[in-house]
N, C-alpha and C positions, 0 to 999 in steps of 0.2 A: 832244555836245548841254552847254553849259555850264551849273551851277547852282549856287546858293546854298550854301555851307559852315555849319555851326556855326561860332560864337566861338571863339575857342581859348584855353585852359585856358594862363595864364600861366607856371605851374608848368610843364606839361610843355613849353613852348615852351621856356623855359629849362633845361630837364635836355636837351632836345636838340641845343643851341647846345653844350652842356658835350660833349657826346659826337664834336664834331667839332675832328678833329687834320688833318684834310688838307686843304690850302692849297686844293687844285682844286676841291673840293668845296664849300668856302667862299666860294671866286669866283664859282662859280656861283651857287649861292645869294645870296649880299650882292649880287651885281651885280640879280638881280631882284628882289630887297626894296628897294635903292636906288630904280629905277626905278619901282616901286609905290609908294613913299612921297613921292619928290621930283621922279618926274617925268620925267627926266633919261635920255638916253642917253649911254653911257659907251663911249668909244675908246682902245686899249692905247696906252702912250706910245709914240711910238715913237724913231727914233734911236740906241738902246741896242744896240751890236754884239754884246755877249755876255750878256745878262741872268744869264746862269748864275753867271758871276764877280762880274760886278756887284751883285750882289744885288737886282736891280728888279723881280722877276717879282711877277704880281696889281699893278702900278699901272697906274691910268685916268686918262684926261680928260674933263673934261665935253664932250660933242660940241658944237661951236661955239668952247670957251671951252678952246684948248690952254692957256692957265695955272692952271686948276683943275683940282686933282689928287686925283686918289682912291687911297689904296692899303686893300687887304685882306688882312688876315693872323690866322693863328692860333697867334701865337709868345706865349708864355708872358710873356717882360719886354717887355712894348709899351713901355716910354719908352724902352728901348735900341735896340727896332726902328723908334722914330720917329726918335729921334737918327739913326740909323744911315743910316735910308732919304733924309729931307732933305741927308744929307751928302754920300750915293751921287748924288742927283737933281743936286747941284751939281757934284760934279765930273765928272758925264757931261755937263756944261754943258746940263742942260735947265732953260730958264726957266721959272719958275712965280710965284704970288703965292702961293695959299694950297693947303694939304694938309689933307685929310680921311681920318684914319685911322679904319678899321672894321674892329672886333674883335670876336669870339664871346667874348671874354675880358673879365672886369672890370675894367677901371683905376683904380687908387686914387689920390685926390690930382689929380684930372685939371685942376683949375683951376690948382694950383702947375704942373705938368707945364708944361701950355701956355705960361704967363708965363715959364719957365725956357727955353724952347726959342725965342720969340719975342725974347728980350732977345739970345740967342745967334745967330739966322738971321735976325730981323726977317723972318719970314714970318706969315703968318695962318694959325693950326692951328684944326681940328675934332677933336675926339675920340666917333665912335658908337661904345659900347662895348656890350657885352651888353644893359647894363641901358636903353640908347637901343634897342635893337633890341626889348627886350621891351616896351618902352613906345609902342612903333607895331607891335606883332602884331597888333593889331585894328583897326588905321587904317584899312582896308578892303578889301573883298573880293578885292581882287588882292596884298594882303600876305597874307592867309589862305590865298590860295591857293597863292604863291610857298613857304608853309612846307610847305603839303599836297606842293606838287612836290616839296621836298625830302624830306620822312619816304617818300613813294611809289618816289622815285628811289633815295635813299641809306642812309636808316637801315631798318637789318636786324635782325629780333626772332628770337630765341630764345626758344623756350618752356619747353624744361626741361634742366635743372632748372631751376626758379623761371624769372624773365623777365631778358634780360639782351640789350645792344644795340651796334652795332657799325655805324659810321660806313664805308662803304666805295662807290666808284663802278665797280659790277661790268660794266655795260654798257660804258664806254669803256676799261676795263683791258682789253687782250689778252688774259691770264690764262684767263678763263671762255669765252670764243670758242674759244682755241686748242684746251683741255681738251675742251670738249663734242664739237669737233671729233672730236679724235682719239679718245674715246670711240665715235667712230659710226663710224670706219675698220674695215671688212674685216681688216685685214691687222695689225692692234694686237695680237692673239694671236700672230704670230709674230716678236714681239719679246721673249716672254719674260722681262718685266721683273719679275715676281714670284719666278721662278727664279733670276734674279741677285740679288737682294735678300737673298732669304731664302739662299743660298748664302755671302754676305757674314755674315749675322748670324749663322750656323751657324758660321764661321770666327770669328769674335768671339766669343760664346757658348763657345766651348773652348779659349780662349787660358786657359793656363796650367795644362793637364791633361798629364800624362807618363807614360805606362804603365811607362817605368822606376821612378820615383815612387808609382806605384800610386794616381795622381790620376784619376778618372774624372769626367764627371757622366753622370748620368740622364737620360730623355729630360725628366723634370721638373724638373728641377735648368737643362736647357738652356733651357727656356722661359722660368724664371724669371730668366737672365741676360738673355735678348734684352729682355724686357721692361724691365729694368733700363737698356738701351742704348735704347731707343725711346721710352721714358718713356710708353709707356702698352701696352695688351694688343691687340696686334696679330691680334685674331682672324682675319681675313681672310686671315692668312697660314697660320694653325694647319696646313692641309691641306697645303699648299704646302711648308712646314718638315717637316711628317711624310714626304713622299715624296723631299725631296731629302736627307734622310739616309739614302735608300737608297742613291740614286742615287749619296752622296758616299762611304758607303762600300762601294761595286763599284768592283772595276779599271776603269780603275788610280784608285785610292783618295786621297782628300783626306784622310777619317777612318778611325779605326778603330771597327767595332761589336765589343764585346768581349761575345760572346752569354750566356753563362754568367751574367754579374753584368747582362747588360739594360744595361752602358753605354758611354760612347763618349768618346774622345779623341782628338787629335791625332797620327799618327804623325810620325818625326825628320824625314822631307822637308816635311811640310808646316808643320811649327812651324820648320825654319829659313826654309823660305821667309816665311813671316811674320815672324819676327825681323829679316831682311833688308831686309824691306818697311818695319816700321816704324823701323826706323834710320834709312832713307832718308827717309821721311816727317818725322821728329823734325830731321833737318836740314834739311829742305826749311823746317818751320815755326821753326826758329831763325834760316836765312837772312833768310827773310822777313821775321820781324820787327825783325831788325837791320837790314836794308837799308831799309825801310820809315820804321821809327825815323828812321835818319840823314835821309832825305828830309825828313819831318817837320819835323825839328827846325832843318834848314835856313830853311825856310819861317819859323819860331817867333824863329828870330834875329833873320829880317830885322824883324819885329815886336817886340823885344826881350820876349820870352815864355817863361815858364817853367812847365811841366807836371808835374806830379809822376807821374802815374800814367798814362803814355802808352799803354803795352799795354792798358790797358784802354778808353781811349779808341778806340784803334785797333778793338778786338774788338768795340764797340758799335757804330761805325760799319760796320763790315762785317757784324756781325747786321743791324742795321737795312736795309743796303743788300737784302741777301736777303731778306729778311721784306717788305720794301716794294715792290720791284720786281724783285724775283730773275728772272722769267722774260727781262727784256728786257737786264738786266745780263750772263747767262749768254749771250743771243744773241750779244752783243757780245763777247764774250768766248771764246766758239767760232765766231763765223764775222763778227764785225767788223760787226753789225748793230745797229741799235735807238739809235746815238749819240743820237737827238735826246732818245728818252726820256729818258735817263740825265741830260743836259746840267736837262730840264726838272724834275726831280727829287732830282737831288745835295744842291742847296744846299740845300733845304729838310730832306734826311734830316741833313746834319751842324747844321745850324741846332739841328735835335730834341734832338741826342744829346748836343750843346755846353749847352743849355740844362737837361738833365736828369744833367748831369754837376757834379764838387765844384769846376771852373772858376770862381774869382771872379768877380763880376759886372762889376766894370771889366774883366775880359781877355775876357768871352764873345765881343764882335763879333770883336776881331783873332785869336782861335784860330778862329774858324768860318770866318774868311777864310782864313787859314793852313794850316786843314787841308783846305779847300774845293782851294785850289792844288797842296798836296801830292797828294792824293788825284789830281787829274786827270792831274798828272804822272805817277804812279805806274800806272794805269789804262790810259792811252793809251800812256806810253814807258818802262814798266817791263823791270826785269831779268827775265834768265831763270827766276828761282828766282821775281818775283812771279809773272810772267807762269801760271809751271805750276801755282802755289799757286791764282790765282784761276781758271783753267780746271779742276783737279780738284773745288773747291767747285763751279763751275759745272754738271759734269757729275752730281754728286751734288744739285744742285737738279732738274737737268732730272728723272732719276729718280723722286723723292721728288713732282715735282709731278705727272708720270704716275702715278702711284697713288694720286691724291687726298692726299698728304701736304702739302697747302698753305693756309693759313689762309686763304686769299683765296678759294678752291675748298669748304674746309668751310663758310665764312660763307653761300655761296652754297647750300647741300646744307639746313644747316641752317635757316636763314631760310625755306627751299622746305616744309620738314617743317612750319614753324609756321604756313604758311598752307592745308596739303592737307586735302582733305575725302575720306575713303577709306572705300567701302561694301565689307564683306568677306565672299566667296562662300565655300560649303561647301567648293569646293576647298582651300582654306586653311583654312581652322577644322578638318575632321576631320582631315585629315594633324598638323596642331598639337595635338590633344588626343590622337593615336597616340602624339606621342613624348613624353607625361610623364614613363614610366620610363625613356628614354636619358640619358646620361650630358651635362651642359650642352654640348658643343662636338658632340654629333652632332642636337642640336634644333633643326632648320634653319628648322621654320616656326614652331614655337613663337618662334625667336630673331627671327625676323623680325617676328612681331606684338610681342614686347616689346622690341623696339628701336625700330620705330615707337613705341609709345607713347613710350616715353623721350625721344623727339628733339621730340615734341608734337604729332605727328602726330593728327589728329582721325576715330579707329574707329567706322564704325556698322555696324549691321545693323537689317534690313526687316522688316518682318512675314513677308516672303516666305521671307526666309532664313532667319529662327529656326523657321519652321514648316517648311519642307526639313529643317532641322536637327534639328527634334524627331520628322519620321517617321523619318529614318535611325536614329533611336535604338531606335525601334520595329522597324524593321528587323530591328535588331543582336540584340536580344534574341530574335525569332522565328527566326532564322537559326544563332545559338549552340544554342539548346533544339532542334531539328531536325536540324542537321548534326555537332555539334560534342560537345555534352556529356555524349553517354555514349563520346565516343571522345578524350577529354583526354590517354589515355596514349600513342596513337600521336604524337600531335604534341608532347607533352612528352621523349619518345625521341627525337626527331628533328628537329634544327636545320632540314633542308631541308624538313621536312613543312610544319613552320610558315611558311616564309618563302615556301611555293608559295600561301597562305592568299590569296585576293582582298581579303576584306575587310582592310584597315587595321588598324581598330581591335581587330578579333576577333585579329589576327596579332600585335596589341601586347600583346595578353592574354596570349596564350600565351610571348611571349618574356619580358613582366615575371613569370608564373608560373615559367617556368624557371629565372630567376633569384632566385628564392621571395622576391621583391618584394609579391607578392600572394597571396590563397588561395585566390577563387573569383572566377567572373566579376560575381557580386555588387559585391563586393570592388573591382575593376576600377571599375566603372560609377560606384559613389558615390564617386570623385575627381571627378566632376563632375556628376552628377543622384542624386535617391533613386531606387534601383533598383525603386521599385515601379511605376514609370511614370507614378505622377498626377500629377504636377506638374512635368513634363519641362521645358516650355516657360519657366515663371518660373525655375526651377532653373537654366537656361542661359543666361538671361537676367542673372542674377545673376553667376554665375560668370565668364562672359566681359567683365563689368564687372571686375569684382575682378582678376582674372588678370591682364586686357591690355587693360583700358582701354576694352573696346569698348561704346559706348551704343547702346540699342534704340530706334529710333523707329517708332512705329507709322503709317500709311499717311496719317492725316489729320493730323498734326501736321507731315507734308512741307509741306502747303500748296501743294500743285501739282496741275496736272491733263494725264495723258499723251492724246494724240490715242487713242480706244480704235479708227479706222479702223487706224492705224499697229501699235497694238498687236495688232489680229487679225491683220493682214497679215503680220508679223515673226513670228507664234506658228506660225501656219501652216507660216511657211517652216523654223522651226528645227525644225518636227515631222520633218522629211527624215532629223533625226539625234538626235533625244533624244524623250525620250517628253512626251507632251503635259503633263503636268504641269511638268515641268523647261523645256521650252519655254516656256510661259507664264511662268514666275517670271523665266527670265532675259530674256524681252521686255520686263517690266514694268521689272526693275532698269534694264535698259540704258537706256530711254527715260527712266527717272526721271532718271537722271544727268543727260543731255541736258537736260532740263528744269531742274533746279536749276541747271546753269550758266547756261541762258537767264535765269534770274530772279534770279540772283545778278549777272548784267550780265558775267559772266567774260572776256568777250573784250576788254573794253576795263581792266578794272581789273586784272588780273594781271601784267601788267608782265613782266619776263624769266623768268619764273618757267613762264608758259605755263598753263595751266588748274588750277583749285584742285580740282575734281571729279572722282572716279576711283572706278573699281570694280576691285577685287581679284583675282584670277582667275586659273586656270590656262587656263581656256578663252577663248582669243582667236578662235575659228571664228565666234562670234556676229558681232564686228564686219564679217568679210568677208559676212556677210549683209545689214547694215545698209547696207553701202555699195553694194551690188546693187540694196537694193528702193530706197534714199530718194536714191542719188547724191551732189550736193553738199551736202545738207542738213545733213548731218554730218561736215563733212570730216574731224574729228579722232578718233581713237579714244578710247573711255572707259576701256579698260583699261589697267591701269597693270602692266607686269610686275613678278612677284616677285621675279626677280633682278635688277633694277632697285633696288627697295626694300633688299633683301639688302644688296648692294653698295652703294652708294650713301647709302644713308640708316642703316641698322640696325647693321651692321658696320664701317662707315666711322668713321676718328677724329674726335674731336671738337675744334673750334677751341681751346680750351682747353689740350687734350693736344698740338696742334701746336704752338701755342706754346711750349710746354715743352720740346717736342722741336728748335726751331728753335735756341731759345738754347742748348741743348747741342752741335746739329751745328753751326750756323754762327755762329762758326769753331770749327774744333776737329780733333784729328788724326781723328776718329770721319768728320768730314763730308771728310777727303783718301781715307780707307780706303774709302770707300762709294761714290767715283768709278769704280773700277776695272771693266773688261770693259763701260762702258756702249755698245750698239753706235752707231757714227757716223750709221745711218739715222733712229735715234730724233731726233738734233739737228737734222738735217735737214729731217726732217718739221715740228720746231717753228716753225724758222724760214720755212719756208714758210708755216704759220698763221698768226706773226705779221705777215707782209706783206701776207696776204690780210685778215686784218683792220686793217690799216690801209688797205685799199682802200676797205674800205663805207664807204657814206654814213652820217655818224653819226647820223642820223634813223630809218634804218632798222636801226638795231641791236639796238633793243629786241624789236622784230616779229621780228627774226633768230634772235636767243640764245632768243627765247619758243619757235618752230619746232625746233630744234633739241633744247632741253629734252622738248619732247611726243613728238618721237621718239625720244628715248632712253627716255623712261619707256614707250612703247608700243607701239612696233615690234617684232615679234617675231624679225624675222630679225637684229637688233643681238645679237653674241656680247659676252660680258660672261665676269666674272673666274670666278665661281664660282655655277652654278646651282642652284637649289632643289630638290632632290631627297632621298626620304626614304631613311635611313639604309639599313632595312631592305631596300630594294631593292638598295641597293649592295651589302649583304652579300649577297644572291641570286645578285647576278650575277659576286661573285667567288667562291661557290662554283660556279658554272656555268663558268666560266673553267676 
């Protein structure tokens, strides 16, 4: 149902306009805004054979008035762009009487520019710039709605650290669809991408080591080297790298482990292999730049242009191609598909690169045209070396993309996090507290909550959960005094005995005491609460807020009312497998989550991200009872899987980190080296999913992405990279094996 929005804050509107760099996004917003202000319909200008070459994207005529032209643009140099567009229209023999240039930029000296262009072309010109857009922001409810549609669809907010924004068309971009589909494939674990990447990074990190020269690296030094290469701390690969160190140092060895000094180095055969490969890659890079520079200079000569730092211009262009349209570009290089997407975006990419370069203003339009022609020539008709170079970078892109090392995918998950409301269960809180004395890399539940907090997810506990947690501490005190207080020596002298203790908090206490980190059980408890247990509830509320940012909400403040009939019915069913108190608590929480979703109208307002409100718990069996009892009334689970948050939110690299990584990798020798060993089936899968995305009805994509998102968050059958298991449980398993 349509409803009226609040009038827009014009400064906020101006800020949002300044964030738009994507021509397609501005085209969608601009046409909607123009229709709301002028009442016109717009049709694309026809009769242009190749808009990619001729530079006539985003050009429309007023329906019924073919000679009234409108162009939408995000380019910084509006004067040059407008003049070039008029000339292109004339060159393509498109008859027109007037042109209105619409831009999200501020155009200085508009009257002078209009007069000079009229003198040159004898065409009527209007300029609707950012100031014009701002002045009409609150013109009507239609203009307000056009703005909010843009905000809801394209402007994505990151909450932590601070607030930042990025404009991206995630629904119509194939990357998000392909990524989510791949994550839900049952075969994805068979590809072992983590292993391939870990092996490559280990070999990179050990370059320069030499046992003959006594040059080794400890595990810590190796990890530090890897972090320098990837420009951030890839925590999610830590366990994989640990395991691959063992595999690579076992026959047939790719690396050597010198046990006496617990350090690693490359053996002679591996050093020779890497040395020869590096030489070949260096030669490939040299050939690529020599050949590419030659082609570009040929087109520059046609326009009588001189560019001083041509290599930098090439680097920036390749970087932006992979950053902005890497999936489709790689798909074309590897499979000959997605050519239409390349043609659609390539000119805009080149235009942005040249605008941000040191090329003098009077030459920029000529450089754009020459560079576009040259790159099309190289992409479609390149030499063997040029094709091999682009293929190597494309394989590397595919690997990084599927590992979530992608700016658009990072945008999606960070923006999702900023919108999410998660109620936390004791099945997460108790394990997290038990990890207090573990080393940082072994704090799985702790890191899950800290990572969720840092990405801006709003974490909550209810009355039911805080009461359950309070009684858990009463139980711990009682059990310790009855069963363990007078037998501490037994457990402290036997690691196996300690690890067999059922209560994970008591097990954690003995582990910490054996490491001489605590002196008594009271000392252990005092990390979280006052050991006298008189103020447990208040202590826990304060501690969880200060440590993890988890906010306490009492039932009254939620302002919802669940069905008492449903509550009793679900509680009765849950008592088949749970204690009466636990069944009542879980029943109340899960029905409250559904009521909150209904109250906040999340079905209609969440867009591609799916539902916002979730229940973080390890017990997903309750939803099975909900489905059996209430059928289709609650079609989407309210449980969010801990491993989803762990892998895709808490430990995932952030967009800012990925931006730095892409700057280093595309293009670079590292970008070429990372491409080795990528299985063919990976790129085949991606190609199929890109085609599947293209076949979808655009009006359905938002809903499709929302359903994929919800399945990834909640489906217990989905396998993931790292599960959230207790470190001490794994230690026990290793002792028993």
